[in-house]
N, C-alpha and C positions, 0 to 999 in steps of 0.2 A: 504493499500499499504505500502511496506517495502523498507527501505533504509539501507545501510551500510556506515559507515564513515571511511575513510582512509586518509593517509597522504604521501607525497613523501619525500624521504631523502634529496632532494635538499634544504630543510630548514636548514639541518645540513652541507652538503657539496655539492658543485656545481661541476658537471663533465665537464663543459666547461671552468670554470675559478677557478682554485684551490685557488686563493686569497679569494674567497667567500665561505670559508669553516671553520667550527668549528673543533677544534682538539679533536674530540670525536670518541670513538669506535662505531662499529655498535651496540653492546650491549647497550651502553649509549643512542643512538639515539632511539632504540626501547624501552627502559625503559621511556624516556621522552614521547614518543608518547603514550605509555600505560597510563602514569600518566595523560596525557591531555585528555584521554578518547577514543582514537582511537583503532580500532580493526584490521586495515589493513595498510600495508605499501607497496608502490611500491618499485621495487628494484633499486639499485644504485651500484656504483663502489666498495663499501666495502662489498657487499653481496657475500658470497660463492655460487657458482652456482650449487650446488647439495644439495638435501634434506637430505642426511644422515648427513651432517655437519650443515646445516641451520635449519632443522627441530626442533631439541631440543632447539635451541636458540629462535626460534619464539614461541614455546610452553611456554618457561619460561616467556614470557612477554604477552601472550594471543594475539599474533599478527599473521595474515595470509598475504600471498602475494596477493595483490590486483591489480596487473598489473606491468608494467615496460616497459621501453623504448627500442625500437630497431631502430638503425640508419640505415634506409633503403637507398639503392642506385639504386632502380629500374628505376628511371628517366633516367639514362645513362647506367645502368648496365644489365647484363645477367640474365634471369629468373633463370636458373639452378644454377648460382653462388650465387644468393640470397637465394635460397632454402638451399644451403649448409651453407651459413652464419648464417641463422636463425635456423638451425636444433638443435644445442645445447640448445638454449634458449627455443625453442619450447618444447623439451623433458623435461627440467627442469620445465617449467611452468605447463605442464600437471601433473607432479609429485607433484607440490605445490598446485594444485587445483586452479590456478589463473583464473580469469574471462576472460582475454585477454592479448594479447601483444599489447602495444601501438606502432603503426607504425608511426615513423617521417621520413619524406623524407629529407635526408641531402645531396643528390646530388645537387650541385650548390648553395646550401644554404649559407647564410652569417651569420647564427645565431651564430656560434662559432668563428667568425673572428673579433677580436677587432678592427682591423684597416680598416674594410670595412663598409661604412655606409649603413644603411637600405635601401636607395634609390636604391642601387645597387642589390637588390634581384632579382632572376630570374623571368622572365616573359615568359609565354607560349601563343601562338596563340590558338584559339579554336581547330583547327586541331591537334595541339601538345598536348593539354589537353585531346582531346578525345582519342588519341593514348596512352597516359599515363593512362588515366582512365580504358581502356580496359586491360592494362598490370597489373596495380595494382589490379583490380578486379579478374583476373585470379590467381594472387599470393595469394590474400586473400581467394579465394575459395580453393586453395591447402592447405593452412594452416588450414582452417576450417575442411577439409577432414582428415587432420592429427591429428585433435582433439583439436586444439587451434585456436580460432578466433582472427583476428586482429581488432583494432579500430584505425581509421585514425586520426592523431593529426594535424589539421591546426595550423600553427605556424608562428610567426613573422620571417621575414628574409627567409622563405622557398618558395617553388613554389606555394603552397596554403596558402596564408596569408590573403588576403582581402575578404570582403564579396562576391563580384562578382566573385572572383576566386573560392571561395568555392561553389557558385551556379554552376558555369560551371563544376567544378570537380564532384560534386554530379550528374549532368546531365548525365555525361559520365562515371560514375562508379557505382558499386554496393557495395562497401566495407562499413562496418559499420563505424559510425562517432564517434570520441571523441569530445565532445563539451566542449570548453574552453572559458569561458566568458571573462577572462582576456586578452587572446591573441586577441579575436575578438574586444574587446573594444579598445586595443591599436592599432589595425589595422584600426580603425575608422569605424568599422561595427556596425550594430544595433543587440545587443545581443538577444533581444526579437524576432525580425523578423527571425533570424537564427533558433530559436527554432520552431517557427510557420512554417517555410518552410521545416525543415529537421528533425523534431521530430521523424518520423518514422524509421530513420536510426541511431538515437543516442543510442549507447550501452554502453558508459562510460562517466563520467563527471569529469572534473577538476574544482574545485571551487577556481579559481585564481582570486584575486581582483586586481584593479589598483588604484593608487594615481593620480587622474585627473590632479592635478597641475603639476606632473612630466610628465605625458603623453603630456600635452599641451606645455611643455618646451623642449621637446626632438626635436632636429633638425635632421630629418631623412636624410637630404642631407649631413650632416657632421658627425652624431654620429651613432655608431654601436648599434646592439642589446644588447651587453654586456655593452656598455657605459650606456644605459638606465637601465639595471638591477642594475648596480652599483649606479646609481643615485636614486634608489628606486622606479622604475616604478610599481613594483609588491608587493603585500602583501597578507595577509590572509583576508577571509571574516570577516567583522566586523571592519577592520582597514582601509578600502579603500572607494572607491566612488561608487561602484556598489550596486544596490538594490537587494541583494540576496534573500529576501522574495519574490519579484516579479518574479525573475528567477526560484526559486525552485517551486513556485506555478504553473508557466507556465509548467515546466517539469512534475509536478504532474498531471496537467490537460490534459497533452497528454499521461499519463499512464507510464511514465518512472519509472522503479524500478531497483535498482542496487546500485553500488558504487558512492559515492561523495567523491572525493579525493582532499584534500588541497594540492595544489602544487604552492608554491610561493617562487620563488628563490630571496633571497636578502641577504644583509650583515648580517651574524649571530652575529657579535659583536654589531652592532647597533640595531639589531632586534633579541634578544635572542630567539632561536628556541622553548624553552619550553614555554616561555610566549606567544609567537606568536601562538604556537599550541593550548594553552588553549583559547586564544581569538577566534581563527577559529572554534574550536570545540563548544564553547558556543554559537557563532552566528549560527552555522549550527543547533545545537539542537533547538534553538529558531525558525528559519525559517522552519525547518523540522515540527515541531509541528503545526505551522500556516498553513502549506500546507497539513496537514493530514497525513504525513508519520509516520510510526512506525519505529524507528531506532533499529535495530537488530545487535547482534554481530555474 
């Protein structure tokens, strides 16, 4: 079985809170990712969104585009408007040979609102979730037919955050799933049970770790998602509390092959991105070997 190792630029600069950003260029972030051993990077705000410009930069560092976030608004938005919004990224990702677009539902989400506590995240009834699931499935089918699949990111502060919400969403949708152990652990879910229940739909993996002591100290009734990030709730595999050997072995046991992407937003001053990238890469190489994966570039 084969796996590829990527990293997200959120280790260097944060798109939701500019204060959590290192003053480095795209080229320097790619250089550090390459030095750490990664062969893929998801896109971020400092990426030029055309391959004529980006391609030679990626080639210089031996990095490919391994995904990237789209801020979806389909929960409240119009299907045709969302097709128009995603069209440019879809075309760019096809040209880049990316495996998927990461769909994050940002309608009603509190994930980027520093003053809004996590407890105020949106909640849907089952009927509302069923309607949303049908609409996101139709949208995902259209994107796939256009040549670029989506992978749905369950996320703190968003409409699909908790394990029971993910179960309900999966019941009423057919879109592929991005599995993120860190977000599920922070939400209080069982990271191993999610793999067991939904492995057939997992198409992309974010290897985000958590610091359990910070998770336990977060007051979701008073603190926001960004408050928790600033406090250091997330980190890279090998620096946190999750058992990534067990997680990766479970994914291997279910036949998952593809990208494992380190995506751990935290203060780059307190947690230097190159050092963190090296820690995450070393841990993933270790657990990949234990799980029987061949890591390929």
